[in-house]
BAROTOR-60365 format. One line per field, with one value per atom (N, C-alpha, C): residue number from 1; x, y, z. Coordinates in Angstrom, 1 decimal. Layout:
<nodes>
seq <- [NUM_...]
east <- [X_...]
north <- [Y_...]
up <- [Z_...]
</nodes>
This chain:
<nodes>
seq <- [1_1_1_2_2_2_3_3_3_4_4_4_5_5_5_6_6_6_7_7_7_8_8_8_9_9_9_10_10_10_11_11_11_12_12_12_13_13_13_14_14_14_15_15_15_16_16_16_17_17_17_18_18_18_19_19_19_20_20_20_21_21_21_22_22_22_23_23_23_24_24_24_25_25_25_26_26_26_27_27_27_28_28_28_29_29_29_30_30_30_31_31_31_32_32_32_33_33_33_34_34_34_35_35_35_36_36_36_37_37_37_38_38_38_39_39_39_40_40_40_41_41_41_42_42_42_43_43_43_44_44_44_45_45_45_46_46_46_47_47_47_48_48_48_49_49_49_50_50_50_51_51_51_52_52_52_53_53_53_54_54_54_55_55_55_56_56_56_57_57_57_58_58_58_59_59_59_60_60_60_61_61_61_62_62_62_63_63_63_64_64_64_65_65_65_66_66_66_67_67_67_68_68_68_69_69_69_70_70_70_71_71_71_72_72_72_73_73_73_74_74_74_75_75_75_76_76_76_77_77_77_78_78_78_79_79_79_80_80_80_81_81_81_82_82_82_83_83_83_84_84_84_85_85_85_86_86_86_87_87_87_88_88_88_89_89_89_90_90_90_91_91_91_92_92_92_93_93_93_94_94_94_95_95_95_96_96_96_97_97_97_98_98_98_99_99_99_100_100_100_101_101_101_102_102_102_103_103_103_104_104_104_105_105_105_106_106_106_107_107_107_108_108_108_109_109_109_110_110_110_111_111_111_112_112_112_113_113_113_114_114_114_115_115_115_116_116_116_117_117_117_118_118_118_119_119_119_120_120_120_121_121_121_122_122_122_123_123_123_124_124_124_125_125_125_126_126_126_127_127_127_128_128_128_129_129_129_130_130_130_131_131_131_132_132_132_133_133_133_134_134_134_135_135_135_136_136_136_137_137_137_138_138_138_139_139_139_140_140_140_141_141_141_142_142_142_143_143_143_144_144_144_145_145_145_146_146_146_147_147_147_148_148_148_149_149_149_150_150_150_151_151_151_152_152_152_153_153_153_154_154_154_155_155_155_156_156_156_157_157_157_158_158_158_159_159_159_160_160_160_161_161_161_162_162_162_163_163_163_164_164_164_165_165_165_166_166_166_167_167_167_168_168_168_169_169_169_170_170_170_171_171_171_172_172_172_173_173_173_174_174_174_175_175_175_176_176_176_177_177_177_178_178_178_179_179_179_180_180_180_181_181_181_182_182_182_183_183_183_184_184_184_185_185_185_186_186_186_187_187_187_188_188_188_189_189_189_190_190_190_191_191_191_192_192_192_193_193_193_194_194_194_195_195_195_196_196_196_197_197_197_198_198_198_199_199_199_200_200_200_201_201_201_202_202_202_203_203_203_204_204_204_205_205_205_206_206_206_207_207_207_208_208_208_209_209_209_210_210_210_211_211_211_212_212_212_213_213_213_214_214_214]
east <- [90.8_91.8_91.3_91.5_90.9_92.0_91.6_92.5_93.4_93.4_94.2_95.7_96.3_97.7_98.6_99.7_100.6_101.3_101.8_102.4_101.5_100.2_99.3_99.0_99.0_98.7_99.8_101.1_102.2_102.4_102.3_102.5_101.5_100.3_99.2_99.6_100.1_100.5_101.6_102.6_103.7_103.2_102.3_101.7_101.1_100.3_99.6_100.7_101.7_102.8_103.5_103.9_104.6_103.8_102.5_101.6_101.4_101.2_101.1_102.3_103.5_104.7_104.9_104.6_104.8_104.0_102.8_101.9_102.1_102.6_102.7_104.0_105.1_106.4_106.6_106.2_106.3_106.3_106.8_106.9_105.4_105.0_103.6_103.4_102.3_102.0_101.9_101.2_101.1_102.4_103.3_104.6_105.4_105.3_106.1_105.6_104.3_103.7_104.1_104.1_104.6_106.1_106.8_108.3_108.5_107.7_107.9_107.6_106.5_106.2_107.2_107.8_109.0_110.1_110.5_111.6_111.3_110.0_109.7_109.5_109.4_109.1_107.8_106.8_105.5_104.4_103.8_102.7_102.9_104.2_104.5_103.7_103.6_102.9_101.4_100.8_99.4_99.2_100.1_100.1_100.3_101.3_101.6_100.4_99.9_98.8_97.5_97.2_96.1_96.2_97.4_97.6_97.5_98.1_98.1_96.7_96.0_94.6_93.7_93.8_93.0_93.2_94.5_94.8_94.2_94.4_93.9_92.4_91.7_90.2_89.8_90.5_90.1_90.5_91.6_92.0_91.0_90.6_89.7_88.3_87.9_86.6_86.7_87.8_87.9_88.0_88.8_88.9_87.6_87.0_85.7_84.6_84.5_83.4_83.5_84.7_85.0_84.8_85.2_85.0_83.5_82.7_81.3_80.7_81.2_80.7_81.2_82.5_83.1_82.6_82.3_81.8_80.5_79.8_78.6_78.8_80.0_80.3_81.7_81.9_83.3_83.9_83.0_83.5_84.0_83.3_83.8_85.1_85.2_86.4_87.6_87.4_88.5_88.8_87.8_88.1_88.8_88.4_89.1_90.5_90.7_92.1_93.0_92.5_93.3_93.5_92.4_92.5_93.6_93.5_94.5_95.9_96.1_97.4_97.9_97.0_97.4_97.8_97.0_97.3_98.7_98.9_100.2_101.4_101.2_102.2_102.5_101.5_101.7_102.3_101.9_102.5_104.0_104.3_105.7_106.5_105.9_106.5_106.8_105.8_106.0_107.1_107.2_108.3_109.6_109.7_110.9_111.3_110.3_110.6_111.0_110.4_110.9_112.3_112.7_114.0_115.1_114.7_115.6_115.7_114.8_114.8_115.3_115.7_116.2_115.1_114.8_113.8_114.1_113.5_113.8_112.6_112.6_111.5_112.1_111.5_112.0_110.8_111.1_110.1_110.8_110.2_110.8_110.4_111.3_111.0_110.6_110.6_110.3_108.8_108.5_107.1_106.8_105.6_105.2_104.5_104.6_104.0_102.5_101.8_100.4_99.8_98.6_97.9_97.7_97.6_97.4_96.2_95.1_93.9_94.1_94.8_95.1_96.0_97.0_97.9_97.1_96.2_95.4_94.5_94.0_93.1_93.9_95.1_95.9_96.2_96.5_96.7_95.5_94.3_93.0_92.9_93.2_93.1_94.0_95.3_96.2_95.9_95.2_94.9_93.6_92.5_91.2_90.7_91.3_90.9_91.7_92.5_93.4_92.7_92.2_91.5_92.3_93.6_94.5_94.5_94.2_94.1_93.0_91.9_90.8_91.0_91.7_92.0_92.9_93.9_94.9_94.4_93.8_93.4_92.1_91.0_89.7_89.6_89.9_89.7_90.8_92.0_93.1_93.4_93.8_94.1_92.9_91.7_90.5_90.2_90.3_90.0_91.0_92.3_93.3_93.2_92.9_92.7_91.5_90.5_89.3_89.5_90.6_90.9_91.3_91.8_92.3_91.1_91.4_90.4_89.9_88.6_88.0_88.8_89.3_90.0_91.3_91.9_93.2_93.1_91.9_91.8_92.2_92.0_92.4_93.9_94.6_96.1_96.6_95.9_96.2_96.0_94.8_94.6_95.6_96.0_97.1_98.4_98.8_100.0_100.0_99.0_98.9_98.9_98.2_98.1_99.4_100.2_101.5_102.4_102.3_103.1_102.9_101.6_101.4_101.9_101.7_102.1_103.7_104.3_105.8_106.4_105.8_106.3_106.1_104.9_104.7_105.5_105.7_106.6_108.0_108.5_109.8_110.0_109.0_109.0_109.0_108.0_107.8_108.9_109.3_110.2_111.7_111.9_113.2_113.5_112.7_112.8_114.2_114.7_116.0_117.1_117.0_118.0_117.7_116.4_116.1_116.1_115.9_115.7_116.9_118.2_119.3_119.3_118.9_118.8_117.8_116.6_115.5_115.8_116.7_117.1_118.1_118.5_119.4_118.6_118.8_118.0_118.3_119.6_120.0_119.2_118.9_118.2_116.8_116.1_114.8_114.8_115.9_116.0_116.1_116.9_117.0_115.7_115.0_113.7_112.7_112.6_111.7_111.9_113.2_113.5_113.0_113.1_112.6_111.1_110.4_109.0_108.5_109.2_108.9_108.9_110.0_110.2_109.0_108.7_107.6_106.3_106.0_104.7_104.6_105.7_105.7_105.5_106.1_105.9_104.4_103.8_102.5_101.5_101.8_101.0_101.0_102.2_102.2_101.4_101.5_100.7_99.2_98.8_97.4_96.9_97.7_97.4_97.3_98.2_98.2_96.9_96.6_95.4_94.1_94.1_92.9_92.7_93.7_93.6_93.5_94.0_93.9_92.5_91.7_90.3_89.4_90.0_89.1_88.6]
north <- [110.2_111.2_112.6_113.5_114.9_115.8_117.1_118.1_118.7_118.1_118.7_118.8_119.9_120.2_119.1_118.9_117.8_118.1_119.4_119.6_119.3_119.5_119.2_117.7_117.0_115.6_114.7_115.1_114.2_113.7_114.5_114.0_112.9_113.0_112.0_110.8_110.9_109.7_109.0_109.7_109.1_108.4_109.0_108.4_107.1_107.1_105.8_104.8_105.2_104.3_103.7_104.6_104.1_103.1_103.5_102.6_101.2_101.3_100.1_99.2_99.8_99.0_98.4_99.2_98.8_97.6_97.5_96.4_95.2_95.4_94.2_93.6_94.3_93.7_93.0_91.8_90.9_89.5_88.6_87.2_86.7_86.0_85.5_84.5_83.8_82.8_83.4_84.6_85.2_85.6_86.2_86.6_85.4_84.3_83.1_82.5_82.6_82.0_82.8_84.1_84.9_84.7_84.6_84.3_83.0_82.0_80.6_80.6_81.3_81.4_82.1_83.1_83.8_82.9_82.1_81.1_80.1_79.7_78.7_79.3_80.6_81.4_80.8_80.7_80.1_81.0_81.6_82.5_83.7_84.2_85.2_86.5_86.9_88.1_88.0_86.9_86.7_86.8_86.2_86.1_87.5_88.2_89.6_90.5_90.4_91.3_91.0_89.7_89.4_89.9_89.7_90.1_91.6_92.3_93.8_94.4_93.8_94.3_94.0_92.8_92.5_93.5_93.8_94.7_96.1_96.5_97.9_98.0_96.9_96.9_97.0_96.2_96.2_97.5_98.1_99.4_100.5_100.5_101.5_101.4_100.1_99.9_100.3_100.0_100.4_101.9_102.6_104.1_104.8_104.4_105.1_104.8_103.5_103.1_103.7_103.7_104.3_105.8_106.5_107.9_108.3_107.5_107.8_107.7_106.6_106.4_107.5_107.8_108.7_110.2_110.5_111.8_112.2_111.2_111.4_111.5_111.3_111.3_111.7_113.0_113.5_112.8_112.6_111.9_110.5_109.8_108.4_108.5_109.5_109.7_109.9_110.8_111.1_109.8_109.1_107.9_106.8_106.6_105.7_106.1_107.4_107.9_107.6_107.8_107.4_105.9_105.2_103.7_103.2_103.8_103.5_103.8_105.0_105.3_104.3_103.8_102.8_101.5_101.1_99.9_100.0_101.2_101.3_101.3_101.9_101.9_100.5_99.7_98.3_97.5_97.8_97.1_97.5_98.7_99.1_98.4_98.3_97.6_96.2_95.5_94.1_94.0_95.0_94.9_95.1_95.9_96.1_94.8_94.1_92.8_91.8_91.8_90.8_91.1_92.4_92.8_92.2_91.8_91.2_89.7_89.1_87.7_87.3_86.0_85.4_84.7_85.2_84.5_84.8_84.1_84.2_83.8_84.2_83.8_82.8_81.6_80.6_80.1_79.8_79.3_78.3_77.1_76.0_76.3_76.0_76.1_74.8_73.8_72.4_72.2_71.0_70.6_70.6_70.0_69.9_71.2_71.6_72.8_72.7_73.9_73.9_74.8_74.6_75.5_76.9_77.9_79.2_79.3_78.7_78.7_78.2_77.1_76.5_77.4_78.1_79.0_80.2_80.7_81.9_81.5_80.3_79.9_79.9_79.4_79.5_80.9_81.8_83.2_83.8_83.5_84.0_83.5_82.2_81.7_82.4_82.5_83.2_84.7_85.3_86.7_87.0_86.2_86.6_85.8_84.6_83.8_84.1_85.1_85.5_86.7_86.5_87.6_88.8_88.6_89.8_90.7_90.2_91.1_92.1_91.7_92.6_93.5_93.1_93.9_95.0_94.7_95.6_96.6_96.0_96.9_97.6_96.9_97.5_98.3_97.7_98.4_99.4_99.0_99.9_100.9_100.5_101.4_102.2_101.6_102.3_103.4_103.1_104.2_105.3_105.0_106.0_106.8_106.2_106.9_107.8_107.4_108.2_109.4_109.5_110.7_111.9_111.5_112.5_113.3_114.5_115.3_114.6_114.8_114.1_114.3_115.5_115.7_114.9_114.4_113.7_112.3_111.8_110.4_109.5_109.9_109.1_108.9_110.0_109.9_108.9_108.9_108.0_106.5_106.3_105.0_104.6_105.5_105.3_104.9_105.6_105.3_104.0_103.6_102.3_101.2_101.4_100.4_100.3_101.4_101.3_100.5_100.6_99.9_98.4_97.9_96.5_96.1_96.9_96.5_96.4_97.4_97.4_96.2_95.9_94.8_93.4_93.2_91.9_91.8_92.9_92.9_92.5_93.1_92.9_91.4_90.9_89.5_88.5_88.8_87.8_87.8_89.0_89.1_89.2_89.5_89.6_88.4_87.4_86.2_85.6_85.3_84.6_85.4_86.7_87.6_87.8_87.9_88.3_87.1_85.9_84.7_84.6_84.6_84.5_85.7_86.8_88.0_87.8_87.3_87.1_85.9_85.0_83.9_84.3_85.6_86.1_86.7_86.2_86.8_88.3_88.7_90.1_91.0_90.6_91.4_91.7_90.7_90.9_91.7_91.6_92.4_93.9_94.2_95.6_96.1_95.3_95.6_95.9_95.0_95.2_96.5_96.8_98.1_99.3_99.2_100.3_100.4_99.2_99.1_99.8_99.4_100.0_101.5_102.1_103.5_104.1_103.5_104.0_104.0_102.9_102.8_103.9_104.1_105.1_106.5_106.8_108.1_108.3_107.3_107.3_107.4_106.7_106.8_108.3_108.9_110.3_111.2_111.0_111.8_111.7_110.4_110.2_110.9_110.9_111.5_113.0_113.6_115.0_115.4_114.5_114.7_114.7_113.7_113.6_114.8_115.4_116.5_117.8_117.9_119.1_119.4_118.3_118.5_118.6_118.6_118.6_120.0]
up <- [97.9_98.3_98.0_98.9_98.7_98.1_98.0_97.4_98.5_99.7_100.8_100.3_100.7_100.2_100.8_100.0_100.4_101.7_102.0_103.3_104.5_104.3_105.4_105.5_104.4_104.3_104.6_104.3_104.4_105.8_106.9_108.3_108.6_108.1_108.3_107.5_106.3_105.5_106.3_106.8_107.5_108.8_109.5_110.7_110.4_109.3_108.9_108.5_107.8_107.3_108.5_109.5_110.7_111.5_111.7_112.4_111.7_110.4_109.6_109.7_109.6_109.7_111.1_112.1_113.4_113.8_113.2_113.5_112.7_111.4_110.5_110.6_111.0_111.0_112.3_112.4_113.6_113.1_113.9_113.6_113.7_112.7_112.7_111.5_111.5_110.5_109.1_109.0_107.7_107.1_107.9_107.4_107.0_107.8_107.5_106.2_106.0_104.7_103.5_103.6_102.5_102.2_103.3_103.1_102.5_102.9_102.3_100.8_100.4_99.0_98.2_98.8_98.2_98.0_99.0_98.9_97.8_97.7_96.7_95.3_95.3_94.0_93.4_94.2_93.7_94.0_92.9_92.9_93.8_93.8_94.8_94.6_93.3_93.0_93.5_93.2_93.6_95.2_95.9_97.3_97.9_97.4_97.9_97.6_96.4_96.0_96.9_97.1_97.9_99.3_100.0_101.3_101.5_100.5_100.5_100.3_99.3_99.1_100.2_100.8_102.0_103.1_103.4_104.5_104.2_102.9_102.5_102.7_102.3_102.4_103.9_104.7_106.1_106.8_106.4_107.0_106.6_105.3_104.8_105.5_105.6_106.3_107.7_108.4_109.8_110.0_109.2_109.3_109.0_107.9_107.4_108.4_108.8_109.7_111.0_111.6_112.9_112.8_111.7_111.6_111.6_111.0_111.0_112.5_113.2_114.5_115.5_115.4_116.3_116.0_114.8_114.4_115.2_115.6_116.4_117.9_118.3_119.8_120.0_120.2_120.5_121.8_122.8_124.0_123.7_122.9_122.5_121.7_120.9_120.1_121.0_122.0_123.0_123.8_124.2_124.9_124.1_122.9_122.0_121.7_121.6_121.4_122.5_123.8_124.9_125.1_124.8_124.8_123.8_122.6_121.6_122.0_122.7_123.2_124.2_125.1_126.1_125.3_124.3_123.6_122.9_122.2_121.5_122.5_123.7_124.7_125.2_125.4_125.8_124.7_123.4_122.3_122.2_122.4_122.4_123.6_124.7_125.9_125.5_124.9_124.5_123.5_122.5_121.6_122.3_123.3_124.0_124.7_125.3_125.9_124.9_123.7_122.6_122.2_122.3_121.9_122.8_124.0_124.9_124.8_123.9_123.8_122.4_122.3_121.1_120.4_119.2_118.3_116.9_116.0_114.6_113.8_112.5_111.6_110.6_110.5_109.6_108.8_107.5_106.6_105.7_105.7_104.8_103.4_102.5_101.0_100.4_101.2_100.7_100.4_100.0_99.8_98.3_98.0_96.6_96.2_94.9_94.4_94.5_94.6_94.7_93.6_93.2_92.2_92.8_92.0_92.4_93.4_93.0_93.8_95.2_95.4_96.7_97.5_96.8_97.5_98.0_97.2_97.6_98.7_98.7_99.8_101.1_101.1_102.3_102.7_101.7_102.0_102.7_102.2_102.8_104.2_104.4_105.8_106.7_106.3_107.2_107.5_106.5_106.6_107.3_106.9_107.3_108.5_108.8_109.9_111.2_111.1_112.3_113.0_114.2_114.9_115.1_115.2_115.4_114.2_113.0_111.8_112.0_112.5_112.7_113.9_114.9_116.0_115.5_114.7_114.3_113.2_112.1_111.0_111.2_111.6_111.8_113.0_114.2_115.4_115.7_115.8_116.2_115.1_113.9_112.9_112.5_112.5_112.2_113.2_114.5_115.5_115.5_115.2_115.1_113.9_112.8_111.5_111.6_112.3_112.4_113.2_114.0_114.7_113.8_112.6_111.7_111.1_110.6_110.0_108.7_108.4_107.3_106.0_105.7_104.4_104.2_105.4_105.3_105.7_106.0_106.3_105.2_104.0_102.8_102.8_103.2_103.3_104.4_105.5_106.5_106.0_105.4_104.8_103.8_103.0_102.0_102.6_103.7_104.4_105.0_105.7_106.3_105.3_104.1_103.1_102.3_102.2_101.5_102.4_103.8_104.7_104.4_104.3_104.1_102.7_101.7_100.4_100.3_101.0_100.9_101.7_102.9_103.7_103.0_102.4_101.8_100.5_99.8_98.6_99.0_100.1_100.5_100.9_101.7_102.1_100.9_100.0_98.9_97.9_97.4_96.3_96.8_98.1_98.6_99.5_99.4_100.4_100.4_99.2_99.2_99.8_99.7_100.3_101.7_102.1_103.5_104.4_103.9_104.8_105.7_105.3_106.2_107.3_106.8_107.8_108.8_108.4_109.4_110.3_109.9_110.8_111.9_111.8_112.9_114.0_115.2_116.3_116.6_116.3_116.5_115.7_114.4_113.5_114.0_114.6_115.1_116.4_117.2_118.4_118.0_117.0_116.5_116.0_115.2_114.6_115.7_116.7_117.8_118.6_118.7_119.3_118.6_117.3_116.4_116.5_116.5_116.6_117.9_119.0_120.3_120.3_119.7_119.7_118.9_117.7_116.9_117.6_118.3_119.1_120.2_120.9_122.0_121.4_120.3_119.6_119.2_118.6_118.1_119.3_120.4_121.6_122.1_122.2_122.6_121.7_120.4_119.5_119.8_120.0_120.3_121.6_122.6_123.9_123.6_122.9_122.6_121.8_120.9_120.1_120.9_121.9_122.7_123.6_124.2_125.1_124.3_123.1_122.4_121.9_121.8_121.4_122.6_123.8_125.1_125.3]
</nodes>
């Protein structure tokens, strides 16, 4: 983190936070696994910490690596910004379509207890063997974070990482309270609507960034 003033860094932090939440808050195997561990109250802290740290490491690697590559080619940076805007707009459109459908997130709390090592191995598989994780964290978040000025890239990484930590903490430690809510199709429809709005706003910001540097 640099000495950049908070007023200048805060919008970048919020952008990273919003993007992180928009990408991670979706029905998927990893979220169902964290919710299940929360319902079972089995190694919840370890699972939450592993998933959050893994996301933060991938996000940082993506942003810093992409920043180095894009710094050598402004045209590539502009092209990736526009490509990212298109991807976010499509993601937002998909979220709108999901908002019109009935679906729910369910996780069984049954089954025999597992050792911490076995549980973390499952968490690693759900996190690191999913190609969408790399598409989201390294490529998409990385390319968008790399568009930020170097002094505030750390704030973008922090925002996206806080999004992951907050979501996994909510899923794991609030599982017993959240499970009935997540089982309601209407709740996911509202959530998908908010995700769509967030993605459209971020796409517009990327387009403005791409052409402001032209």
